[in-house]
C-alpha positions in Angstrom: 125.5 125.2 115.3 127.5 122.4 113.7 126.3 120.9 110.5 124.7 117.5 110.7 126.4 114.7 108.8 124.8 111.3 108.7 126.2 108.1 107.4 124.9 104.6 107.2 127.5 101.9 107.4 126.7 98.2 107.1 126.0 97.8 110.9 126.2 101.4 112.2 124.2 104.6 111.9 126.4 107.5 112.6 125.7 111.2 113.0 128.3 113.9 113.3 127.7 117.6 114.2 124.8 118.8 116.2 123.1 115.4 116.3 122.6 115.6 120.1 120.4 118.7 119.6 118.5 117.5 116.5 114.9 116.3 117.1 115.0 113.5 114.6 118.1 112.0 116.3 116.1 111.4 119.4 114.0 108.9 117.5 116.7 107.5 115.2 119.0 106.7 118.1 116.3 105.5 120.5 116.8 102.2 122.3 114.1 99.9 123.6 113.3 96.3 124.4 109.5 96.2 124.4 109.3 97.0 128.1 110.9 100.4 128.0 112.2 102.8 125.4 114.4 105.8 125.8 115.0 108.5 123.2 118.5 109.1 121.8 119.1 112.2 124.0 122.6 113.4 124.9 123.0 112.6 128.6 124.1 116.1 129.5 121.1 117.5 127.7 118.4 115.0 128.9 116.6 117.4 131.2 113.1 116.6 129.7 111.1 113.4 130.0 112.3 111.0 127.3 111.5 107.4 128.4 108.4 105.4 127.5 106.8 102.6 129.5 103.8 100.7 128.1 101.6 101.3 131.2 102.5 105.0 131.4 99.5 106.5 129.6 96.7 108.8 130.8 93.1 108.4 130.0 91.2 111.7 129.4 87.6 112.4 128.6 86.7 113.5 125.0 84.4 116.5 125.0 81.8 116.8 122.2 79.5 119.8 121.6 77.2 117.3 119.9 77.5 113.7 121.0 75.7 110.6 119.9 75.4 107.0 121.2 78.6 105.0 120.7 80.9 107.9 120.4 84.3 107.3 122.0 84.1 108.8 125.5 87.8 109.0 126.4 91.2 108.7 124.8 94.5 107.2 126.0 97.7 109.2 125.7 101.1 107.7 126.3 103.3 110.2 128.0 107.1 110.5 128.2 108.5 109.4 131.5 111.4 111.1 133.4 114.7 110.7 131.7 116.8 107.9 133.2 120.0 109.3 131.5 120.3 112.8 132.8 123.8 113.9 133.7 124.4 117.2 135.5 128.0 118.4 136.3 129.4 120.8 138.8 133.1 121.7 138.4 134.8 123.4 141.3 131.4 124.0 142.8 129.8 125.7 139.8 127.1 124.1 137.8 127.8 123.5 134.1 125.0 124.8 131.8 125.4 122.7 128.6 122.5 124.6 127.0 124.7 127.7 127.0 127.9 125.9 126.1 129.4 125.7 122.6 129.2 122.3 121.0 132.5 121.9 119.2 132.2 118.4 117.9 129.7 115.6 118.3 129.3 112.0 117.2 126.5 109.6 118.0 126.3 106.0 116.6 123.8 103.2 116.8 125.8 100.0 116.6 123.6 97.2 115.2 126.1 94.5 116.2 126.5 95.4 119.9 123.0 96.8 120.4 124.5 100.0 121.9 124.2 103.7 121.3 127.7 105.2 121.5 128.1 109.0 121.6 130.8 111.6 122.2 130.5 115.3 122.5 133.2 118.0 122.9 132.1 121.2 124.6 133.7 124.6 125.2 132.5 125.8 128.6 132.5 129.2 130.2 136.0 130.4 130.6 137.2 128.6 127.5 137.7 125.2 129.1 137.1 122.1 126.9 135.4 119.0 128.1 134.6 115.8 126.3 131.7 113.5 127.4 131.3 110.1 126.0 128.6 107.5 126.7 127.7 104.0 125.9 124.0 103.1 126.4 122.1 99.8 126.5 118.5 98.8 126.8 118.9 95.0 127.0 116.8 93.1 124.5 116.6 90.0 126.7 116.4 91.9 130.0 113.8 93.8 132.0 112.9 97.5 131.9 116.5 98.6 132.3 118.5 101.5 130.9 122.2 101.1 131.4 124.9 103.7 130.7 128.6 104.0 130.9 129.7 107.6 131.1 133.2 108.9 130.4 134.0 112.5 131.5 137.3 113.8 130.1 138.6 117.3 130.8 140.8 118.1 127.8 142.7 121.2 129.1 141.9 121.6 132.8 141.5 119.9 136.1 139.4 120.4 139.2 136.8 119.0 141.6 133.8 117.4 140.0 130.3 116.5 141.2 128.4 114.4 138.7 124.7 114.3 139.5 123.0 111.2 138.1 119.3 112.3 138.5 116.2 112.2 136.4 115.0 114.7 133.9 111.4 115.8 133.8 111.5 119.5 133.0 108.3 120.0 131.1 109.4 123.4 129.9 112.2 121.7 128.0 110.0 119.2 126.1 110.2 119.3 122.4 106.9 120.3 120.9 105.1 118.7 118.0 103.0 120.7 115.6 99.9 121.6 117.5 97.6 121.1 114.5 99.2 117.9 113.2 96.8 115.0 113.7 99.7 112.6 113.4 100.9 113.6 116.9 97.7 115.1 118.3 98.3 114.4 122.0 99.0 118.0 123.0 99.6 116.6 126.5 102.7 117.7 128.5 104.3 115.4 130.9 103.9 117.0 134.3 105.6 114.5 136.6 106.0 115.2 140.3 108.2 113.5 142.8 106.3 111.5 145.4 107.4 110.5 148.9 109.1 107.2 149.4 107.1 104.3 150.8 108.0 102.2 153.7 110.7 99.7 152.7 112.0 101.9 149.8 115.7 101.9 149.6 117.6 105.2 149.0 118.2 104.0 145.5 114.4 104.1 144.7 112.7 107.3 143.3 109.0 107.6 142.8 107.0 109.8 140.4 103.3 110.3 139.7 101.1 112.0 137.1 97.3 111.5 137.0 96.7 107.7 137.4 100.2 106.7 136.5 102.8 106.0 139.2 106.4 105.2 138.5 109.3 103.8 140.4 113.0 104.0 139.3 115.8 102.1 141.1 119.3 103.2 140.2 122.7 101.5 140.7 125.8 103.6 140.2 129.4 102.5 140.3 132.6 104.5 139.9 135.9 102.9 141.0 137.8 106.3 141.0 135.4 108.5 142.9 132.9 108.4 145.8 129.3 107.6 145.1 126.5 108.7 147.4 122.7 108.5 147.2 120.8 111.8 147.1 117.2 112.8 146.7 116.1 111.4 143.3 119.4 109.9 142.3 123.1 109.7 143.1 126.1 112.0 143.1 129.7 111.0 142.2 132.4 113.3 143.7 136.0 113.2 142.6 138.9 115.0 140.9 139.3 115.6 137.2 142.8 115.6 135.8 143.5 117.2 132.4 143.5 114.5 129.8 142.3 112.0 132.3 138.9 110.2 132.2 136.4 109.6 135.0 134.2 106.6 134.1 130.8 106.0 135.8 128.4 103.1 135.3 124.7 103.6 135.7 121.9 101.1 135.6 118.3 102.3 136.1 115.4 99.8 136.5 111.9 101.3 135.7 108.4 100.3 136.3 104.9 101.8 136.0 101.6 101.1 137.6 98.1 102.5 137.1 96.0 103.7 140.0 98.4 102.3 142.7 102.0 102.6 143.7 104.5 100.4 142.0 105.3 97.2 143.8 109.1 97.2 144.0 109.0 93.5 143.0 108.2 94.8 139.5 111.6 96.4 139.2 114.1 94.3 137.4 116.6 92.7 139.8 118.9 91.5 137.1 122.6 92.0 136.7 123.6 95.7 137.3 127.2 95.2 136.0 127.6 97.2 132.8 130.1 94.8 131.2 127.9 91.8 131.9 124.9 93.6 130.4 126.9 94.6 127.4 128.0 91.0 126.8 124.4 89.8 127.2 123.2 92.4 124.8 125.8 91.5 122.2 124.7 87.8 122.4 121.0 88.8 122.2 121.6 90.9 119.1 123.6 88.1 117.5 120.6 85.8 118.0 118.5 88.4 116.3 120.8 88.5 113.2 121.1 84.7 113.2 117.4 84.7 112.4 117.1 88.0 110.4 120.3 88.7 108.6 120.1 90.0 105.1 122.2 91.4 102.2 121.6 93.2 98.9 124.5 92.8 96.5 124.6 96.0 94.5 123.0 98.3 97.1 124.8 98.1 100.4 123.2 101.3 101.6 119.7 99.9 101.1 120.7 96.7 102.9 122.0 98.8 105.8 118.8 100.7 106.0 116.8 97.5 106.2 119.0 96.3 109.1 118.3 99.5 110.9 114.6 99.1 110.2 114.6 95.6 111.5 116.6 96.4 114.6 114.2 99.2 115.6 111.1 97.0 115.0 112.5 94.2 117.2 113.4 96.8 119.9 109.9 98.2 120.1 108.1 94.8 119.8 106.0 94.3 122.9 107.0 91.7 125.4 104.0 92.4 127.6 100.7 90.7 126.7 98.8 93.7 128.0 100.2 95.8 125.2 100.7 95.8 121.5 103.1 97.9 119.4 102.3 101.6 118.9 102.6 103.2 115.5 105.7 104.9 116.8 106.8 102.0 118.9 108.6 103.2 122.0 110.6 105.9 120.2 108.3 109.0 120.4 105.0 110.6 121.2 103.4 110.4 117.8 99.8 109.2 117.6 99.7 109.3 121.4 101.3 105.9 121.6 98.2 104.2 120.1 97.9 100.7 118.6 96.4 100.5 115.1 95.8 97.9 112.4 99.4 98.2 111.2 100.6 96.1 114.2 98.8 93.1 112.8 99.2 93.6 109.1 102.8 95.0 108.8 104.7 94.3 112.0 103.4 90.9 113.1 104.2 89.2 109.8 107.8 90.1 110.2 107.9 89.1 113.9 106.2 85.8 113.1 109.0 84.9 110.7 111.9 86.2 112.8 110.8 86.2 116.5 107.6 84.2 116.8 107.4 84.6 120.5 106.9 88.3 120.0 104.2 87.7 117.4 102.3 85.6 120.0 102.4 88.5 122.4 100.5 90.7 119.9 97.8 88.0 119.6 97.6 87.6 123.3 97.1 91.3 123.7 94.0 91.2 121.4 92.7 88.1 123.2 92.9 89.9 126.5 90.9 92.8 125.1 88.0 90.8 123.8 85.6 91.9 126.5 86.4 95.5 125.7 85.8 94.8 122.0 82.4 93.2 122.8 81.5 96.4 124.8 82.6 98.5 121.9 80.3 96.6 119.5 77.4 97.0 121.9 78.0 100.7 122.3 77.9 101.2 118.5 74.6 99.2 118.4 75.6 95.6 117.4 73.5 92.9 119.0 76.3 90.3 118.8 80.0 89.9 118.3 83.0 92.0 119.1 84.5 95.0 117.3 88.0 96.0 118.1 88.7 99.8 118.4 90.5 101.6 115.6 93.0 103.2 117.9 93.6 102.3 121.5 96.0 101.5 124.3 93.8 100.2 127.1 91.3 98.4 124.9 88.7 101.1 124.4 88.1 103.2 121.3 90.2 106.4 121.4 89.2 107.9 118.0 86.8 110.9 118.3 86.4 110.9 114.5 84.3 107.9 113.8 84.2 108.2 110.0 87.9 107.5 109.9 88.1 105.7 113.2 85.4 103.3 114.4 84.1 102.9 110.9 87.3 101.0 110.0 85.8 97.6 110.6 88.6 95.9 108.7 90.5 95.9 112.0 88.6 92.7 112.9 89.7 91.0 109.7 93.3 92.3 110.2 93.5 90.6 113.6 92.1 87.4 112.1 94.6 87.6 109.3 97.5 88.0 111.8 96.2 85.0 113.8 96.1 82.8 110.8 99.6 83.8 109.7 101.0 83.3 113.2 99.5 79.9 113.6 100.7 78.9 110.1 104.3 80.1 110.8 104.6 78.6 114.2 102.3 75.5 114.0 101.0 76.6 117.4 97.6 74.9 117.5 97.2 75.9 121.2 97.3 79.6 120.1 94.6 78.9 117.5 92.4 77.2 120.2 93.0 80.0 122.6 92.1 82.7 120.1 89.1 80.8 118.7 86.5 82.7 120.8 88.0 86.1 119.6 88.0 84.8 116.0 84.3 83.8 116.2 83.1 86.9 118.0 84.8 89.2 115.5 83.4 87.2 112.6 79.9 87.8 113.8 80.2 91.5 113.1 80.4 91.0 109.3 77.0 89.4 109.3 75.6 92.5 111.0 77.0 95.0 108.6 76.6 93.0 105.4 73.8 91.3 103.5 73.2 89.2 100.5 72.1 91.5 97.7 69.6 89.9 95.2 70.3 92.7 92.7 73.8 91.5 92.5 73.1 87.8 92.1 73.0 87.2 95.8 76.5 88.6 96.4 77.4 89.4 100.0 77.8 93.2 100.3 79.2 95.2 103.3 77.9 98.7 103.9 78.9 101.9 105.5 82.6 101.3 106.4 85.9 102.9 105.9 88.9 101.1 104.5 92.6 101.8 105.2 92.3 104.7 102.7 91.0 107.4 105.1 90.3 109.7 102.2 87.2 107.7 101.4 84.9 107.2 104.3 81.6 105.4 105.1 81.5 103.7 101.7 79.7 100.5 100.5 81.8 97.5 99.5 85.3 98.9 100.3 87.5 96.4 98.4 90.0 95.8 101.1 87.4 95.4 103.8 85.4 92.9 101.7 88.6 91.0 100.9 89.8 90.8 104.5 86.2 89.9 105.7 86.1 87.0 103.2 89.4 85.7 104.5 88.2 86.2 108.1 84.9 84.4 107.6 86.5 81.5 105.8 89.2 81.1 108.5 86.6 81.3 111.3 84.4 78.6 109.6 87.5 76.4 109.1 88.5 76.9 112.7 85.0 75.9 113.9 85.2 72.7 111.9 88.8 72.2 113.3 87.6 72.5 116.9 84.7 70.2 116.3 86.9 67.6 114.7 89.3 67.5 117.7 86.5 67.5 120.3 87.7 70.7 121.9 87.2 70.4 125.7 86.9 74.2 126.1 83.5 74.1 124.4 84.0 77.6 123.0 81.2 77.2 120.6 78.8 76.2 123.4 79.9 79.1 125.6 79.1 81.7 122.9 76.1 79.9 121.4 77.7 79.2 118.0 76.0 76.6 116.0 76.5 74.8 112.7 73.9 77.0 110.9 75.8 80.2 111.8 79.1 78.7 110.7 77.5 77.7 107.4 76.3 81.2 106.9 79.8 82.5 107.4 81.0 80.2 104.7 78.2 81.2 102.4 79.0 84.9 102.9 82.7 84.3 102.2 81.9 82.4 99.0 79.5 85.1 97.8 81.6 88.2 98.8 81.3 91.1 96.4 84.7 91.8 94.8 83.8 93.1 91.3 85.9 93.9 88.3 84.9 97.1 86.4 83.9 96.1 82.9 85.3 99.3 81.3 88.6 99.7 83.1 89.3 96.0 83.9 90.2 97.0 87.5 88.8 96.4 90.9 86.8 99.4 92.1 88.0 100.6 95.5 84.4 100.9 96.5 81.0 101.2 94.9 81.3 105.0 94.3 85.0 105.5 93.9 85.3 105.4 90.1 82.4 107.8 89.7 83.8 110.5 91.8 85.7 113.4 90.2 89.4 113.6 90.6 90.7 116.2 93.1 91.8 119.3 91.1 95.5 119.6 90.9 96.2 116.1 92.2 98.7 115.5 89.4 100.7 118.6 90.4 101.6 117.7 94.0 103.4 120.5 95.8 105.2 118.5 98.4 103.7 120.5 101.2 102.7 117.6 103.4 99.6 115.3 103.5 96.3 116.5 102.1 94.6 115.7 105.5 96.4 118.7 106.9 95.1 121.1 104.2 91.6 119.9 103.3 88.4 119.4 105.2 87.7 115.7 105.3 84.5 116.1 103.2 86.5 117.6 100.4 88.6 114.5 100.3 85.7 112.1 100.7 83.9 113.3 97.7 86.9 113.1 95.3 88.6 110.2 93.6 91.8 110.5 95.6 93.5 107.9 97.8 95.7 108.3 100.8 96.8 104.7 100.2 95.5 102.2 97.8 93.1 99.7 99.3 93.1 97.5 96.2 96.9 97.4 96.1 97.0 96.7 99.8 94.7 93.6 99.2 97.0 92.5 96.4 100.1 92.8 98.5 98.6 90.7 101.3 97.4 88.1 98.8 93.8 88.5 99.9 92.4 88.1 96.4 93.6 85.8 93.6 93.6 87.8 90.3 95.4 87.5 87.0 98.7 89.3 86.6 97.3 91.5 83.9 94.5 92.6 86.2 97.1 93.3 89.0 99.0 95.4 86.5 95.9 97.4 85.6 95.1 97.9 89.3 98.6 99.1 90.1 98.7 101.5 87.2 95.3 103.0 88.0 95.8 103.4 91.7 99.3 104.8 91.3 97.7 107.7 89.4 95.2 108.6 92.1 97.1 107.8 95.3 99.0 110.5 97.2 101.0 108.1 99.4 100.3 110.4 102.3 100.4 107.3 104.6 103.9 105.8 105.1 102.2 102.4 104.8 101.3 103.0 101.2 104.8 102.7 99.8 105.0 99.2 101.3 102.1 97.7 99.5 102.9 99.5 96.2 106.5 98.3 96.4 105.4 94.6 97.0 102.9 94.7 94.1 105.4 96.4 91.7 108.2 94.0 92.5 106.0 91.0 91.9 104.9 92.4 88.6 108.5 93.1 87.5 108.1 96.9 87.5 111.7 97.4 88.8 112.0 101.3 88.8 108.7 101.8 90.7 109.3 98.9 93.1 112.8 100.2 94.0 111.5 103.8 94.4 108.7 102.6 96.7 111.1 100.3 98.6 113.5 103.2 99.3 110.6 105.3 100.4 109.6 103.0 103.2 113.2 101.9 104.0 114.5 105.4 104.3 111.3 107.1 105.6 112.9 107.9 108.9 116.6 107.8 108.1 115.9 110.7 105.7 112.8 112.1 107.5 110.8 111.8 104.3 107.5 112.7 105.9 108.8 115.4 108.1 107.7 113.9 111.3 110.4 111.5 112.4 110.8 113.7 115.4 107.4 112.3 116.6 108.9 108.8 116.6 109.8 106.2 114.0 107.2 104.8 111.6 107.3 101.2 112.8 105.0 99.7 110.2 106.9 101.2 107.3 110.2 100.0 108.8 108.7 96.5 109.1 107.3 96.8 105.6 110.8 97.4 104.1 111.6 93.8 104.9 108.3 92.6 103.6 109.2 94.2 100.3 112.4 92.3 100.2 110.8 89.0 101.2 107.3 89.2 99.8 108.0 91.5 96.9 111.3 90.5 95.4 111.4 87.1 97.1 107.8 86.4 96.1 107.2 84.9 99.5 103.6 83.8 100.2 102.4 82.5 103.5 98.8 81.4 102.8 99.7 77.7 102.4 101.0 74.8 104.6 104.6 75.8 103.6 106.4 78.9 102.6 106.2 79.6 98.9 108.8 81.6 97.1 108.9 83.2 93.6 112.1 85.1 93.6 112.9 87.8 91.1 116.1 89.8 90.7 116.0 93.5 89.8 118.6 94.5 87.2 120.1 97.0 89.7 121.2 94.2 92.0 123.5 91.2 91.4 121.9 89.2 94.2 120.2 89.4 97.6 119.5 87.1 100.6 117.2 87.0 103.6 116.3 84.7 106.4 113.1 83.5 108.0 111.9 81.1 110.6 109.1 78.6 110.0 107.9 76.2 112.6 111.2 76.2 114.4 113.4 76.0 111.3 115.5 78.9 110.0 116.3 79.0 106.3 118.1 81.5 104.1 117.1 82.3 100.6 119.9 83.6 98.4 118.9 84.9 95.0 121.2 85.6 92.0 120.7 85.8 88.2 120.6 82.0 87.8 118.0 81.3 90.5 117.6 80.8 94.2 119.7 78.8 96.7 118.0 77.6 99.9 120.0 76.8 103.0 118.9 75.3 106.3 120.5 77.2 109.2 118.7 75.6 112.2 116.0 73.1 112.9 114.4 70.2 111.1 114.4 69.9 107.2 111.7 72.2 105.8 109.4 71.8 102.8 109.0 74.8 100.6 108.0 75.6 97.0 109.9 77.7 94.5 107.8 78.9 91.6 105.4 76.1 92.5 108.1 73.4 92.5 108.1 71.4 95.8 111.5 71.3 97.5 112.9 70.0 100.8 115.6 72.1 102.4 117.8 69.9 104.6 121.4 69.3 105.3 122.4 70.2 101.7 121.8 73.5 100.0 119.1 73.3 97.4 119.4 75.3 94.1 116.3 76.1 92.1 116.9 77.6 88.7 114.6 80.4 87.6 112.0 79.1 85.2 111.9 80.6 81.7 108.2 79.9 81.6 106.0 82.9 82.0 102.6 81.9 80.7 100.3 78.9 80.0 97.7 79.1 77.2 94.7 76.8 77.3 92.2 75.6 74.7 88.6 75.7 76.0 86.5 72.8 74.7 87.8 69.4 75.9 90.4 71.1 78.2 88.5 73.3 80.6 84.9 72.1 79.9 83.1 69.9 77.4 81.0 71.7 74.9 81.4 68.9 72.3 77.9 67.6 72.8 76.5 71.0 72.4 78.5 71.7 69.2 77.4 68.3 67.9 73.7 68.9 68.6 73.9 72.4 67.0 75.6 71.0 63.8 73.1 68.1 63.7 70.2 70.5 63.9 71.7 72.5 61.0 72.4 69.4 59.0 68.8 68.2 59.5 67.4 71.6 58.5 69.4 71.8 55.3 69.6 68.2 54.2 73.3 67.7 54.9 75.0 64.4 55.6 76.2 64.4 59.2 76.4 62.1 62.2 78.6 61.5 65.3 81.3 59.8 63.2 81.6 62.9 60.9 81.6 65.1 64.0 85.0 63.6 65.0 86.6 65.4 62.1 85.6 68.8 63.5 87.6 68.6 66.7 89.9 71.6 67.0 88.5 73.1 63.8 86.9 76.6 63.8 83.2 77.2 62.9 83.7 78.1 59.2 86.2 75.3 58.7 83.7 72.8 60.3 80.9 73.9 57.9 83.2 73.5 54.9 84.0 69.9 56.0 80.3 69.1 56.4 79.5 70.6 53.0 82.4 68.7 51.4 81.2 65.5 53.0 77.7 66.1 51.6 79.1 67.2 48.2 77.2 70.4 48.3 78.2 74.0 47.7 76.5 77.2 48.9 76.9 80.8 48.0 78.7 83.1 50.5 75.6 84.8 51.8 73.9 81.5 52.6 77.2 80.1 54.1 77.3 83.0 56.6 73.6 82.6 57.3 74.1 78.9 58.1 77.0 79.8 60.4 74.8 82.2 62.3 72.0 79.6 62.5 74.4 77.0 64.0 75.8 79.5 66.4 72.3 80.6 67.6 71.4 77.0 68.4 74.7 76.5 70.2 74.4 79.7 72.2 70.9 78.8 73.2 72.3 75.5 74.7 75.1 77.5 76.5 72.5 79.4 78.5 72.3 76.4 80.8 76.0 76.5 81.6 77.3 77.3 85.1 80.4 76.7 87.2 79.2 73.1 87.6 80.2 72.5 84.0 83.9 73.4 84.7 86.1 70.4 84.7 87.3 69.3 88.2 90.7 70.6 89.1 90.7 73.7 86.8 90.4 76.2 89.7 93.0 74.4 91.7 95.4 74.4 88.8 94.7 78.1 88.0 95.4 79.0 91.7 98.7 77.2 91.5 99.7 79.0 88.3 98.8 82.4 89.8 100.8 81.6 92.9 103.8 80.7 90.7 103.5 84.1 89.0 102.4 82.6 85.6 100.0 84.4 83.3 97.0 82.4 82.0 95.7 82.8 78.5 92.8 81.3 76.5 93.2 80.4 72.8 90.0 78.8 71.7 88.7 78.4 68.2 85.2 79.2 69.5 84.0 82.7 69.0 81.8 82.2 72.0 84.7 81.5 74.3 84.2 84.7 76.3 80.6 83.9 77.0 81.4 80.3 77.9 84.1 81.2 80.4 81.9 83.8 81.9 79.2 81.2 82.5 81.8 78.8 83.9 82.8 81.5 86.4 86.4 81.8 85.3 86.3 84.9 83.0 88.4 86.9 85.5 91.0 84.2 85.7 92.6 85.0 82.3 95.2 87.6 81.7 94.2 87.5 78.0 91.6 85.8 75.9 92.5 85.6 72.2 89.7 86.5 69.8 89.2 83.7 67.3 87.6 86.1 64.9 90.6 88.4 64.8 93.2 85.8 63.7 93.9 85.3 60.0 94.4 81.6 60.0 92.6 79.1 62.3 94.3 76.1 64.0 96.4 74.2 63.0 98.1 77.5 62.1 99.8 79.1 65.1 98.0 82.5 64.8 95.7 82.2 67.8 98.5 81.0 70.1 100.9 83.7 68.9 98.1 86.3 69.4 97.5 85.1 72.9 101.2 85.2 73.9 101.5 88.7 72.4 98.3 89.8 74.3 100.0 88.6 77.6 103.1 90.6 76.7 105.2 87.4 76.3 107.3 85.8 73.6 106.2 82.4 72.4 109.2 80.6 73.9 108.0 81.8 77.4 104.7 80.0 77.0 103.3 76.5 77.1 100.1 75.5 75.4 97.5 73.0 76.6 95.2 71.3 74.0 93.1 68.2 73.5 93.1 68.1 69.6 95.9 67.3 67.2 95.2 70.5 65.3 95.8 72.4 68.5 99.0 70.5 69.3 100.2 71.3 65.8 99.3 75.0 66.2 101.2 75.1 69.6 104.3 73.6 68.0 104.1 75.9 65.0 104.1 78.8 67.5 107.3 77.6 69.0 105.8 76.4 72.3 105.9 73.3 74.3 102.6 71.4 74.0 100.7 69.5 76.7 98.1 67.1 75.5 94.9 66.3 77.4 94.4 62.8 76.2 96.3 59.6 75.4 99.6 59.4 73.6 97.8 57.4 70.9 95.3 60.2 70.3 97.9 63.0 70.6 101.3 61.5 69.5 102.9 64.9 68.9 102.3 66.3 72.4 105.4 66.8 74.6 103.6 65.5 77.7 100.3 63.7 78.2 97.8 63.8 81.0 94.4 62.0 80.9 92.4 65.0 82.1 93.0 68.6 83.2 92.4 67.5 86.8 95.5 65.4 86.6 97.7 68.2 85.4 99.9 69.9 88.1 102.1 72.9 88.2 105.0 70.7 88.7 104.3 68.8 85.5 104.0 72.1 83.6 107.3 73.4 84.9 109.0 70.0 84.3 107.7 69.8 80.8 109.1 73.2 80.0 112.5 72.4 81.5 112.8 68.9 80.1 111.6 69.8 76.6 114.0 72.7 76.5 116.9 70.5 77.6 116.0 68.0 74.9 116.0 70.8 72.3 112.5 69.9 71.2 111.3 73.4 70.7 111.6 73.1 67.0 108.7 75.3 65.8 107.7 72.3 63.6 104.6 72.5 61.5 102.2 69.9 60.1 99.8 70.3 57.2 96.2 70.0 58.0 95.7 67.2 55.4 98.3 65.1 57.3 96.3 65.1 60.5 94.4 61.9 61.5 90.7 62.4 62.1 
């Protein structure tokens, strides 16, 4: 057998050698259009079923030895349909057996510009004769369920009479077999099609098949200008003469349709153009429209860019165009996972489609809307009184998973669908879709209130019990982090949508129809606000679930042997009781922007879960790549990106022969756009935060937003945005508002990496509490002190303040008493702090922090108060900081720069990458002494040395912060100047 050589060119995937006989080639060179798919079989070898139609699935009962209420009763299995590309040859009256012939040379190519598979094979037949067969194949992206082929039969060194039989392949004995014990294919159902009799009115070009409840009809058109064409049973035959060195060309177009429980109505068969040249031209135009919206480039890694183009092309090919169907995990390229639809359609595939082909994203939402009644029935079967629960894996709408701990227990599917709906509506502006999906959104939201509760032992936090997250190596846990995070997003969006419908006086009266009232909506909002998403106090990470961090690690996990996923070697209970992840739920939530968290916490999460995650799921590399890219971990991000981009091109999981991994292929683009491009889609406009890995000199990608297509091109200097179609579009770049219109817009990459805040007077006002504590101390010890004297203490640390009070009084104390007085004042102050709550946080702080996080900026705290950690905890913002500098650990207090320098260092930044925010002159001086730009909270008269002034923190915006950094740097005002404390005005 010839050696397989595979090359990936900018717009072509090419295999040479025995590609026609290699199982992975059947998936890699598959063609589809959402209505039909056909494996990349060589025509002369296509004797087995190799086509896929969405409705061609069989429902079979699931048998249990011990069954309980709510268990899935049946499963759907998509089966391969008869091959519409089979070519059989007779030469001089003798049939050619290609299975027994010698393959001398072979080449197969997927052309991403023309949308064709082009193949050529040279065979040595019995008797030493050589024949070459070439073919061009199309499944039109903008057509119906059609498979079009142009065949070229060329005898190299002989001539003779030929009969080319263009029939259909459904030889079940020739089917390639998956691993019988591999749960990733698990169907174990052979396609056993039978020919059925024609119905009245059927033309001779129509052939019918049946298996179980599925009925098929194929209609074939064959043209050959140089030979006679005749209809036969189940196909056509072309009879002519072969001339040595000459070529016999045959065009073949097959329309396919499936029906369930009834014969196919011939009206369902595509009656479009049967001319191959016309179809080829239409296909070329359709593919060009795809690349107009989705073109990309990576300067410095052409091979990776080519892989991403292949990935996108395959995703768009398999994207459903039928609202009765979604996208299977393997698309329409193979039999893996029985053709089932999972959560990855909404979380990985739909986001790409929404930004490149929004009409296809709408189909996926329409599919879920159409299955709402089935989801309601599923919820009742499991025991829920209200609401709807979508099945974990399905085709027809019912649960098909017989293993409920890793199947039906994955309640996050409801939240995933809500997430996809919100994203599709935002990307398209399609309010009609939101209204149409509202009932589904509300019914699925109700389930969270049935499986969750407010826990008084956790301060009234809303906790969700007994679920399984995307990580199927941890099952039936409490407070799975991803599930809680997606549930919070779901509940908030459902409540917002209920208010939106009420505001517009929706005539459909969805809320009345399902009995939804304001009290229930308010409870959703309360649960979302109180959702339990803790941070482990010891590790500083988000626990994957309540028990995960306490489990022992799986022995030998660090020494992985590369022998396939753990699920194929261990009983599930072994995996469930160990600290091992198939994919990281916390990292998945980070990649999807479900939870706002400081960059330092993201870094800790990524580091920790990298160590305990096996990446046995092909989805895992996507989320880890996005998170690593955003955090600037270039080696890890690029490794993970290649893992998902090349998962099928290099058969990295050893099961590409079962079909392509559609979600991983979609995810490779998400890594480029959301990881390196920093794209976020949870606002009114696309937000970008581009980064450039050192291995690349630049990259670009395109996306569509509300009818406008823009291109983002990133290089070392920054990002250039270009409008390619549609109306001008508002975007943000690193938090800076831009409008992309007729002219290209360039946004330089900010040097700013972090913002460091003082506490008192900036984020909250503890001044009165400090004054009262000092006044109580002064009264107890006979010291001179009043509100006027208190002004001199602003920005001064505790010990310095007591020295100023003692100097004002003209009194000296011994060191032991001095320390005792400090402790006395602090005890009074701390007692007053016990009444603090988030209500004491200044207005606008949370909004500003959210904008800083979205822009990828770290947030630090540099307060002179040694109680700063306690204060921010009571204010509810302790988890917002990447680093809190310890006032007790610095040598010199403000106005020395020590605490700001310590904070920058703690965030892993240099001082010139930071900006400081203060309300006291001593603090402004400290910021400048640290070599940072200073923003003053107060008037220019009170803070004359500040580089920019705002009256209150609520008036400060991200745009002002970025402008201050840029303008000050341009003016050369980063002087590192210092001012003596005695020169400061009190």
